[in-house]
N, CA, C and O atoms as CSV, one atom per row, in Angstrom:
chain,resi,resn,atom,element,x,y,z
A,1,MET,N,N,0.733,-1.416,0.051
A,1,MET,CA,C,-0.017,0.044,-0.040
A,1,MET,C,C,0.912,1.259,0.167
A,1,MET,O,O,1.729,1.417,1.075
A,2,GLU,N,N,0.525,2.359,-1.195
A,2,GLU,CA,C,1.410,3.389,-0.827
A,2,GLU,C,C,0.496,4.321,-0.491
A,2,GLU,O,O,-0.709,4.248,-0.730
A,3,MET,N,N,1.239,5.476,0.239
A,3,MET,CA,C,0.459,6.312,0.707
A,3,MET,C,C,1.440,7.496,1.489
A,3,MET,O,O,2.017,7.224,2.541
A,4,ASP,N,N,1.571,9.125,0.696
A,4,ASP,CA,C,2.376,9.655,1.035
A,4,ASP,C,C,2.271,10.272,2.348
A,4,ASP,O,O,1.172,10.462,2.870
A,5,GLN,N,N,3.439,10.612,2.937
A,5,GLN,CA,C,3.802,11.275,4.358
A,5,GLN,C,C,2.407,12.209,4.761
A,5,GLN,O,O,1.666,11.981,5.717
A,6,ALA,N,N,2.303,13.009,4.043
A,6,ALA,CA,C,1.042,14.101,4.416
A,6,ALA,C,C,0.191,13.581,4.564
A,6,ALA,O,O,-0.396,13.836,5.616
A,7,ASP,N,N,-0.529,12.366,3.490
A,7,ASP,CA,C,-1.837,11.871,3.574
A,7,ASP,C,C,-2.215,11.312,5.076
A,7,ASP,O,O,-3.175,11.420,5.839
A,8,PHE,N,N,-0.363,10.361,5.086
A,8,PHE,CA,C,-0.840,9.584,6.535
A,8,PHE,C,C,-1.138,10.227,8.119
A,8,PHE,O,O,-1.852,9.913,9.071
A,9,GLU,N,N,0.187,11.689,7.696
A,9,GLU,CA,C,-0.387,12.521,8.803
A,9,GLU,C,C,-1.654,13.121,8.882
A,9,GLU,O,O,-1.853,13.700,9.950
A,10,ALA,N,N,-2.687,13.157,7.960
A,10,ALA,CA,C,-3.537,13.857,7.769
A,10,ALA,C,C,-4.661,12.668,8.445
A,10,ALA,O,O,-5.667,12.966,9.089
A,11,ALA,N,N,-4.283,11.510,8.174
A,11,ALA,CA,C,-4.997,10.534,8.841
A,11,ALA,C,C,-4.359,10.175,10.682
A,11,ALA,O,O,-5.020,9.916,11.688
A,12,VAL,N,N,-3.288,10.271,10.550
A,12,VAL,CA,C,-3.270,10.608,12.207
A,12,VAL,C,C,-4.395,11.750,12.506
A,12,VAL,O,O,-5.474,11.375,12.964
A,13,SER,N,N,-4.220,12.810,12.316
A,13,SER,CA,C,-4.964,13.732,12.688
A,13,SER,C,C,-6.463,13.901,13.070
A,13,SER,O,O,-7.008,14.391,14.059
A,14,ASP,N,N,-7.117,13.100,11.500
A,14,ASP,CA,C,-8.361,12.621,11.492
A,14,ASP,C,C,-8.474,11.855,12.906
A,14,ASP,O,O,-9.334,12.218,13.709
A,15,ALA,N,N,-7.728,10.946,13.161
A,15,ALA,CA,C,-7.692,10.218,14.075
A,15,ALA,C,C,-7.909,10.634,15.642
A,15,ALA,O,O,-8.524,9.957,16.466
A,16,LEU,N,N,-7.335,11.772,15.855
A,16,LEU,CA,C,-7.121,12.300,16.666
A,16,LEU,C,C,-8.484,13.355,16.860
A,16,LEU,O,O,-9.103,13.359,17.924
A,17,ASP,N,N,-8.685,13.814,16.263
A,17,ASP,CA,C,-10.253,14.605,16.099
A,17,ASP,C,C,-11.395,13.683,16.409
A,17,ASP,O,O,-12.569,13.973,16.638
A,18,SER,N,N,-10.805,12.506,16.370
A,18,SER,CA,C,-12.917,11.755,16.646
A,18,SER,C,C,-12.179,11.303,18.043
A,18,SER,O,O,-12.794,10.411,18.629
A,19,VAL,N,N,-11.330,11.619,18.497
A,19,VAL,CA,C,-11.366,10.816,20.093
A,19,VAL,C,C,-12.189,12.581,20.920
A,19,VAL,O,O,-11.873,13.760,20.763
A,20,PRO,N,N,-13.377,11.857,21.829
A,20,PRO,CA,C,-14.227,13.150,22.275
A,20,PRO,C,C,-13.218,14.059,22.967
A,20,PRO,O,O,-12.240,13.797,23.666
A,21,ALA,N,N,-13.778,15.254,22.541
A,21,ALA,CA,C,-12.955,16.525,23.028
A,21,ALA,C,C,-12.686,16.254,24.828
A,21,ALA,O,O,-11.805,16.985,25.279
A,22,GLU,N,N,-13.376,15.258,25.899
A,22,GLU,CA,C,-13.302,15.105,26.773
A,22,GLU,C,C,-11.912,14.377,27.230
A,22,GLU,O,O,-11.196,14.695,28.180
A,23,LEU,N,N,-11.767,13.553,26.507
A,23,LEU,CA,C,-10.546,12.785,26.726
A,23,LEU,C,C,-9.172,13.491,26.427
A,23,LEU,O,O,-8.142,13.427,27.097
A,24,MET,N,N,-9.460,14.343,24.985
A,24,MET,CA,C,-8.408,14.779,24.532
A,24,MET,C,C,-7.976,16.099,25.798
A,24,MET,O,O,-6.788,16.421,25.802
A,25,ALA,N,N,-8.750,16.696,26.643
A,25,ALA,CA,C,-8.159,17.292,27.584
A,25,ALA,C,C,-7.533,16.548,28.389
A,25,ALA,O,O,-6.782,17.172,29.139
A,26,MET,N,N,-7.557,15.397,28.528
A,26,MET,CA,C,-7.256,14.980,29.956
A,26,MET,C,C,-6.050,14.422,29.641
A,26,MET,O,O,-5.622,13.645,30.495
A,27,LEU,N,N,-5.262,14.611,28.507
A,27,LEU,CA,C,-3.719,13.957,28.096
A,27,LEU,C,C,-2.773,14.911,28.470
A,27,LEU,O,O,-2.684,15.915,27.763
A,28,ASP,N,N,-2.120,14.806,29.347
A,28,ASP,CA,C,-1.323,15.697,30.280
A,28,ASP,C,C,0.181,14.895,29.791
A,28,ASP,O,O,0.514,13.710,29.829
A,29,ASN,N,N,0.923,16.193,29.303
A,29,ASN,CA,C,2.409,16.066,29.195
A,29,ASN,C,C,2.532,14.985,28.392
A,29,ASN,O,O,3.031,14.030,28.987
A,30,VAL,N,N,2.204,14.742,27.022
A,30,VAL,CA,C,2.241,13.521,25.919
A,30,VAL,C,C,2.463,14.640,24.861
A,30,VAL,O,O,2.211,15.845,24.892
A,31,VAL,N,N,2.932,13.965,24.062
A,31,VAL,CA,C,3.671,14.442,22.726
A,31,VAL,C,C,3.014,13.577,21.508
A,31,VAL,O,O,3.056,12.370,21.744
A,32,ILE,N,N,2.433,13.911,20.294
A,32,ILE,CA,C,2.025,12.382,19.555
A,32,ILE,C,C,2.929,12.855,18.212
A,32,ILE,O,O,3.054,13.932,17.630
A,33,LEU,N,N,3.410,11.715,18.042
A,33,LEU,CA,C,4.753,12.065,16.887
A,33,LEU,C,C,4.260,10.875,15.713
A,33,LEU,O,O,3.343,10.075,15.894
A,34,VAL,N,N,5.068,10.972,14.534
A,34,VAL,CA,C,4.325,9.712,13.374
A,34,VAL,C,C,5.773,9.777,12.778
A,34,VAL,O,O,6.264,10.778,12.255
A,35,GLU,N,N,6.447,8.430,12.952
A,35,GLU,CA,C,8.100,8.072,12.374
A,35,GLU,C,C,7.470,6.752,11.548
A,35,GLU,O,O,6.450,6.064,11.540
A,36,GLU,N,N,8.766,6.863,10.855
A,36,GLU,CA,C,8.792,5.847,9.462
A,36,GLU,C,C,8.625,4.499,9.761
A,36,GLU,O,O,7.715,3.744,9.418
A,37,GLU,N,N,9.772,4.252,10.552
A,37,GLU,CA,C,9.650,2.714,10.984
A,37,GLU,C,C,10.012,2.955,13.143
A,37,GLU,O,O,10.252,3.958,13.816
A,38,PRO,N,N,9.859,1.418,13.517
A,38,PRO,CA,C,9.836,1.321,14.905
A,38,PRO,C,C,11.314,1.310,15.123
A,38,PRO,O,O,11.761,1.211,13.981
A,39,ASP,N,N,12.648,1.371,16.219
A,39,ASP,CA,C,13.525,0.812,16.140
A,39,ASP,C,C,13.190,-0.489,17.187
A,39,ASP,O,O,12.178,-0.692,17.858
A,40,GLY,N,N,14.232,-1.158,17.083
A,40,GLY,CA,C,14.379,-2.241,17.536
A,40,GLY,C,C,13.761,-3.324,16.939
A,40,GLY,O,O,13.148,-3.130,15.890
A,41,PRO,N,N,13.833,-4.822,17.595
A,41,PRO,CA,C,13.470,-5.816,16.946
A,41,PRO,C,C,11.979,-5.951,16.675
A,41,PRO,O,O,11.650,-7.051,16.233
A,42,GLU,N,N,10.700,-4.773,16.906
A,42,GLU,CA,C,9.200,-5.551,16.466
A,42,GLU,C,C,9.178,-4.313,15.315
A,42,GLU,O,O,8.828,-3.144,15.470
A,43,LYS,N,N,9.642,-4.943,14.194
A,43,LYS,CA,C,9.528,-4.035,13.084
A,43,LYS,C,C,7.999,-4.063,12.361
A,43,LYS,O,O,7.783,-3.537,11.269
A,44,GLU,N,N,7.310,-4.539,12.901
A,44,GLU,CA,C,5.585,-4.311,12.335
A,44,GLU,C,C,4.865,-3.997,13.635
A,44,GLU,O,O,3.707,-4.387,13.783
A,45,LEU,N,N,5.503,-3.297,14.603
A,45,LEU,CA,C,4.818,-2.227,15.876
A,45,LEU,C,C,3.818,-1.159,14.705
A,45,LEU,O,O,4.304,-0.653,13.693
A,46,LEU,N,N,2.554,-1.017,15.090
A,46,LEU,CA,C,1.874,0.091,14.762
A,46,LEU,C,C,1.964,1.298,15.590
A,46,LEU,O,O,1.779,2.404,15.080
A,47,GLY,N,N,2.268,1.142,16.970
A,47,GLY,CA,C,2.290,2.399,17.336
A,47,GLY,C,C,3.258,2.048,18.623
A,47,GLY,O,O,4.005,1.073,18.707
A,48,LEU,N,N,3.059,3.095,19.612
A,48,LEU,CA,C,3.914,2.673,20.661
A,48,LEU,C,C,3.930,4.404,21.812
A,48,LEU,O,O,4.099,5.600,21.573
A,49,TYR,N,N,3.644,3.546,23.069
A,49,TYR,CA,C,3.574,4.767,24.036
A,49,TYR,C,C,4.815,4.461,24.923
A,49,TYR,O,O,5.182,3.361,25.336
A,50,GLN,N,N,5.171,5.233,25.048
A,50,GLN,CA,C,6.380,5.670,26.423
A,50,GLN,C,C,6.354,6.632,26.902
A,50,GLN,O,O,6.122,7.717,26.369
A,51,GLY,N,N,6.719,6.282,28.619
A,51,GLY,CA,C,6.078,7.345,29.280
A,51,GLY,C,C,5.662,6.558,30.741
A,51,GLY,O,O,5.958,5.402,31.043
A,52,THR,N,N,4.775,7.686,31.668
A,52,THR,CA,C,4.136,7.442,33.017
A,52,THR,C,C,2.597,7.564,32.626
A,52,THR,O,O,1.931,8.577,32.415
A,53,ALA,N,N,2.314,6.506,32.601
A,53,ALA,CA,C,0.912,6.498,32.983
A,53,ALA,C,C,-0.004,7.460,33.621
A,53,ALA,O,O,0.642,8.057,34.482
A,54,LEU,N,N,-1.371,7.924,33.574
A,54,LEU,CA,C,-1.279,9.078,34.529
A,54,LEU,C,C,-2.208,7.987,35.496
A,54,LEU,O,O,-3.127,8.678,35.938
A,55,THR,N,N,-2.344,6.708,35.963
A,55,THR,CA,C,-2.573,6.131,36.786
A,55,THR,C,C,-1.099,5.657,37.842
A,55,THR,O,O,-1.209,5.343,39.027
A,56,ASP,N,N,0.305,5.708,37.027
A,56,ASP,CA,C,1.129,5.453,37.992
A,56,ASP,C,C,2.128,6.724,38.114
A,56,ASP,O,O,3.328,6.865,38.350
A,57,ARG,N,N,1.022,7.589,37.831
A,57,ARG,CA,C,1.868,9.245,38.051
A,57,ARG,C,C,1.273,9.505,39.802
A,57,ARG,O,O,0.123,9.401,40.228
A,58,GLY,N,N,2.602,9.883,40.576
A,58,GLY,CA,C,2.371,10.036,41.968
A,58,GLY,C,C,2.660,11.584,42.537
A,58,GLY,O,O,2.877,12.465,41.706
A,59,TRP,N,N,2.662,11.881,43.863
A,59,TRP,CA,C,3.049,13.188,44.037
A,59,TRP,C,C,4.928,13.585,43.502
A,59,TRP,O,O,5.384,14.721,43.372
A,60,GLU,N,N,5.455,12.676,43.351
A,60,GLU,CA,C,6.847,12.817,42.779
A,60,GLU,C,C,6.842,13.063,41.398
A,60,GLU,O,O,7.971,13.204,40.928
A,61,TYR,N,N,5.917,13.155,40.612
A,61,TYR,CA,C,5.635,13.359,38.601
A,61,TYR,C,C,6.038,14.858,38.945
A,61,TYR,O,O,5.745,15.591,39.889
A,62,GLY,N,N,6.973,15.059,37.599
A,62,GLY,CA,C,7.158,16.485,37.551
A,62,GLY,C,C,8.287,16.526,37.310
A,62,GLY,O,O,9.199,15.774,37.655
A,63,GLY,N,N,8.280,17.686,36.515
A,63,GLY,CA,C,9.851,18.277,35.421
A,63,GLY,C,C,10.405,17.298,34.519
A,63,GLY,O,O,11.585,17.213,34.178
A,64,VAL,N,N,9.331,16.484,34.124
A,64,VAL,CA,C,9.913,15.414,33.235
A,64,VAL,C,C,9.670,15.315,31.758
A,64,VAL,O,O,8.471,15.552,31.613
A,65,LEU,N,N,10.204,15.088,30.625
A,65,LEU,CA,C,9.881,15.433,29.326
A,65,LEU,C,C,8.302,14.502,29.221
A,65,LEU,O,O,7.950,13.603,29.985
A,66,PRO,N,N,7.683,14.951,28.254
A,66,PRO,CA,C,6.868,14.693,27.941
A,66,PRO,C,C,6.015,13.062,27.312
A,66,PRO,O,O,6.411,12.876,26.161
A,67,ASP,N,N,5.334,12.286,27.615
A,67,ASP,CA,C,5.105,11.029,27.210
A,67,ASP,C,C,5.193,11.524,26.043
A,67,ASP,O,O,5.067,12.727,25.815
A,68,THR,N,N,5.488,10.377,24.912
A,68,THR,CA,C,5.482,10.440,23.440
A,68,THR,C,C,4.102,9.090,23.126
A,68,THR,O,O,3.857,8.175,23.912
A,69,ILE,N,N,3.529,9.284,22.054
A,69,ILE,CA,C,2.783,8.307,21.016
A,69,ILE,C,C,3.400,8.284,20.297
A,69,ILE,O,O,4.199,9.221,20.296
A,70,THR,N,N,3.511,7.423,19.342
A,70,THR,CA,C,4.498,7.640,18.192
A,70,THR,C,C,3.369,6.300,17.519
A,70,THR,O,O,3.039,5.254,18.078
A,71,ILE,N,N,2.918,6.894,15.946
A,71,ILE,CA,C,2.617,5.913,15.047
A,71,ILE,C,C,3.672,5.660,14.155
A,71,ILE,O,O,4.464,6.407,13.581
A,72,TYR,N,N,3.530,4.588,14.162
A,72,TYR,CA,C,4.940,4.378,12.435
A,72,TYR,C,C,3.315,3.902,11.268
A,72,TYR,O,O,2.248,3.287,11.260
A,73,ARG,N,N,4.441,4.950,10.273
A,73,ARG,CA,C,3.348,4.446,9.237
A,73,ARG,C,C,4.339,3.471,8.304
A,73,ARG,O,O,3.530,2.775,7.692
A,74,GLY,N,N,5.535,3.115,7.934
A,74,GLY,CA,C,5.736,2.185,7.319
A,74,GLY,C,C,4.978,0.544,7.651
A,74,GLY,O,O,4.550,-0.224,6.789
A,75,PRO,N,N,4.981,0.319,9.183
A,75,PRO,CA,C,4.464,-0.853,9.248
A,75,PRO,C,C,3.053,-1.083,9.136
A,75,PRO,O,O,2.579,-2.218,9.170
A,76,THR,N,N,2.420,-0.120,9.013
A,76,THR,CA,C,0.982,0.594,8.963
A,76,THR,C,C,0.451,0.148,7.319
A,76,THR,O,O,-0.411,-0.695,7.074
A,77,LEU,N,N,1.165,0.905,6.378
A,77,LEU,CA,C,0.876,0.610,5.111
A,77,LEU,C,C,1.502,-0.960,4.774
A,77,LEU,O,O,0.870,-1.600,3.934
A,78,ARG,N,N,2.274,-1.375,5.165
A,78,ARG,CA,C,2.763,-2.923,4.961
A,78,ARG,C,C,1.472,-3.811,5.461
A,78,ARG,O,O,1.213,-4.845,4.844
A,79,MET,N,N,0.693,-3.423,6.537
A,79,MET,CA,C,-0.403,-4.313,6.821
A,79,MET,C,C,-1.707,-4.314,6.193
A,79,MET,O,O,-2.574,-5.180,6.302
A,80,CYS,N,N,-1.745,-3.178,5.482
A,80,CYS,CA,C,-3.094,-2.387,4.526
A,80,CYS,C,C,-3.136,-2.567,3.420
A,80,CYS,O,O,-2.105,-2.655,2.753
A,81,ALA,N,N,-4.273,-2.667,2.934
A,81,ALA,CA,C,-4.468,-2.839,1.219
A,81,ALA,C,C,-4.639,-1.502,0.371
A,81,ALA,O,O,-4.044,-1.094,-0.626
A,82,THR,N,N,-5.579,-1.019,1.068
A,82,THR,CA,C,-6.432,0.316,1.082
A,82,THR,C,C,-6.252,1.393,1.654
A,82,THR,O,O,-5.917,1.442,2.837
A,83,PRO,N,N,-6.482,2.662,0.762
A,83,PRO,CA,C,-6.367,3.625,2.167
A,83,PRO,C,C,-7.737,3.810,3.118
A,83,PRO,O,O,-7.815,4.539,4.107
A,84,GLU,N,N,-8.807,2.952,2.559
A,84,GLU,CA,C,-9.739,2.873,3.832
A,84,GLU,C,C,-8.768,1.983,5.208
A,84,GLU,O,O,-8.587,2.360,6.366
A,85,GLU,N,N,-8.391,0.993,4.666
A,85,GLU,CA,C,-8.133,0.511,5.688
A,85,GLU,C,C,-6.905,1.185,6.678
A,85,GLU,O,O,-6.930,1.110,7.906
A,86,VAL,N,N,-5.952,1.780,5.978
A,86,VAL,CA,C,-5.361,2.502,6.701
A,86,VAL,C,C,-5.781,3.822,7.535
A,86,VAL,O,O,-5.175,4.080,8.575
A,87,VAL,N,N,-6.678,4.540,7.135
A,87,VAL,CA,C,-7.204,5.009,7.952
A,87,VAL,C,C,-8.061,4.210,9.084
A,87,VAL,O,O,-8.180,4.918,10.084
A,88,GLU,N,N,-8.502,3.325,9.177
A,88,GLU,CA,C,-9.377,2.949,9.946
A,88,GLU,C,C,-8.202,1.899,11.236
A,88,GLU,O,O,-8.430,1.690,12.428
A,89,GLU,N,N,-7.246,1.534,10.573
A,89,GLU,CA,C,-6.101,1.084,11.627
A,89,GLU,C,C,-5.206,1.726,12.261
A,89,GLU,O,O,-4.479,1.246,13.130
A,90,VAL,N,N,-5.198,3.243,11.729
A,90,VAL,CA,C,-4.538,4.452,12.356
A,90,VAL,C,C,-5.145,4.601,13.493
A,90,VAL,O,O,-4.694,4.562,14.637
A,91,ALA,N,N,-6.452,4.816,13.012
A,91,ALA,CA,C,-7.505,5.212,14.231
A,91,ALA,C,C,-7.784,4.263,15.371
A,91,ALA,O,O,-7.964,4.638,16.529
A,92,VAL,N,N,-7.807,3.021,14.970
A,92,VAL,CA,C,-7.233,2.102,16.464
A,92,VAL,C,C,-6.154,2.456,17.016
A,92,VAL,O,O,-6.161,2.823,18.191
A,93,THR,N,N,-4.850,2.410,16.168
A,93,THR,CA,C,-4.001,2.441,16.610
A,93,THR,C,C,-3.505,3.594,17.696
A,93,THR,O,O,-2.588,3.452,18.504
A,94,VAL,N,N,-4.163,4.529,17.555
A,94,VAL,CA,C,-4.483,6.355,17.961
A,94,VAL,C,C,-4.638,5.790,19.407
A,94,VAL,O,O,-3.736,5.652,20.234
A,95,VAL,N,N,-6.377,5.394,19.593
A,95,VAL,CA,C,-7.457,5.258,20.491
A,95,VAL,C,C,-6.557,4.039,21.428
A,95,VAL,O,O,-6.431,4.313,22.622
A,96,HIS,N,N,-6.006,2.873,20.997
A,96,HIS,CA,C,-4.624,1.717,21.590
A,96,HIS,C,C,-3.994,2.842,22.404
A,96,HIS,O,O,-4.204,2.997,23.607
A,97,GLU,N,N,-3.281,3.541,21.727
A,97,GLU,CA,C,-2.026,3.996,22.309
A,97,GLU,C,C,-2.716,4.930,23.343
A,97,GLU,O,O,-2.532,4.602,24.515
A,98,ILE,N,N,-3.573,6.172,23.097
A,98,ILE,CA,C,-3.942,7.051,24.688
A,98,ILE,C,C,-4.406,6.104,25.248
A,98,ILE,O,O,-4.034,6.353,26.394
A,99,ALA,N,N,-5.160,4.829,25.338
A,99,ALA,CA,C,-5.564,4.224,26.307
A,99,ALA,C,C,-4.601,3.737,27.452
A,99,ALA,O,O,-4.864,3.536,28.637
A,100,HIS,N,N,-3.307,3.590,26.711
A,100,HIS,CA,C,-2.066,2.990,27.423
A,100,HIS,C,C,-2.131,4.556,28.387
A,100,HIS,O,O,-2.350,4.527,29.598
A,101,HIS,N,N,-1.958,5.558,27.800
A,101,HIS,CA,C,-1.591,6.879,28.477
A,101,HIS,C,C,-2.479,6.948,29.308
A,101,HIS,O,O,-2.292,7.679,30.280
A,102,PHE,N,N,-3.652,6.248,29.190
A,102,PHE,CA,C,-4.712,6.694,30.461
A,102,PHE,C,C,-4.496,5.016,31.555
A,102,PHE,O,O,-5.354,4.833,32.419
A,103,GLY,N,N,-3.581,4.162,31.434
A,103,GLY,CA,C,-3.589,3.273,32.148
A,103,GLY,C,C,-4.248,2.027,31.837
A,103,GLY,O,O,-4.321,1.275,32.809
A,104,ILE,N,N,-4.713,1.623,30.845
A,104,ILE,CA,C,-5.526,0.525,30.578
A,104,ILE,C,C,-4.390,-0.345,29.859
A,104,ILE,O,O,-3.795,0.094,28.875
A,105,GLU,N,N,-4.117,-1.642,30.425
A,105,GLU,CA,C,-3.276,-2.417,29.726
A,105,GLU,C,C,-3.853,-3.129,28.721
A,105,GLU,O,O,-5.049,-3.344,28.525
A,106,GLU,N,N,-2.565,-3.600,27.884
A,106,GLU,CA,C,-2.752,-4.171,26.423
A,106,GLU,C,C,-3.892,-5.735,27.059
A,106,GLU,O,O,-4.877,-5.559,26.341
A,107,ALA,N,N,-4.049,-6.340,27.470
A,107,ALA,CA,C,-4.964,-7.586,27.805
A,107,ALA,C,C,-5.902,-6.732,27.955
A,107,ALA,O,O,-6.802,-7.141,27.221
A,108,ARG,N,N,-6.146,-6.055,28.320
A,108,ARG,CA,C,-7.932,-5.194,28.449
A,108,ARG,C,C,-8.479,-4.588,27.676
A,108,ARG,O,O,-9.654,-4.222,27.693
A,109,LEU,N,N,-7.168,-4.296,26.400
A,109,LEU,CA,C,-7.720,-3.329,24.998
A,109,LEU,C,C,-8.265,-4.369,24.400
A,109,LEU,O,O,-9.475,-4.332,24.181
A,110,HIS,N,N,-7.361,-5.713,23.941
A,110,HIS,CA,C,-7.718,-6.834,23.425
A,110,HIS,C,C,-9.109,-7.199,24.015
A,110,HIS,O,O,-10.005,-7.417,23.200
A,111,GLN,N,N,-9.371,-7.284,25.252
A,111,GLN,CA,C,-10.959,-7.696,25.462
A,111,GLN,C,C,-11.985,-6.470,25.241
A,111,GLN,O,O,-13.207,-6.616,25.277
A,112,LEU,N,N,-11.383,-5.343,25.025
A,112,LEU,CA,C,-12.395,-4.395,24.227
A,112,LEU,C,C,-12.400,-4.388,22.822
A,112,LEU,O,O,-13.331,-3.814,22.257
A,113,GLY,N,N,-11.441,-4.975,22.107
A,113,GLY,CA,C,-11.553,-4.765,20.999
A,113,GLY,C,C,-10.584,-3.865,20.420
A,113,GLY,O,O,-10.638,-3.826,19.190
A,114,TRP,N,N,-9.804,-3.206,20.907
A,114,TRP,CA,C,-8.793,-2.106,20.253
A,114,TRP,C,C,-7.003,-2.760,20.584
A,114,TRP,O,O,-5.943,-2.241,20.935
A,115,GLY,N,N,-7.428,-4.039,20.262
A,115,GLY,CA,C,-5.887,-5.154,20.453
A,115,GLY,C,C,-5.094,-4.956,19.048
A,115,GLY,O,O,-4.036,-5.551,18.847
């Protein structure tokens, strides 16, 4: 599947726009990035949350760099056959990674159908 960087970033932006405003307002100290490929051995990783989930932040949390949610273009395009599939997969990945920011674990996301 081919999709240029601008169209992929637009799909990520649209996915973020579809998240309810109440949830987006609760994101705290987090940036959302688009990268071509994941580092490390998991080359088919679609997204990654790195940071301290809101549920794990205590009184000592502060003065830290922002958490990151990264959406990976290459693996997403390799697994999708149409632009519509890319848009759908990006939306699922964005919700999945935001859920990690809120402290929702992988197993629970799979139970909810966001795995």
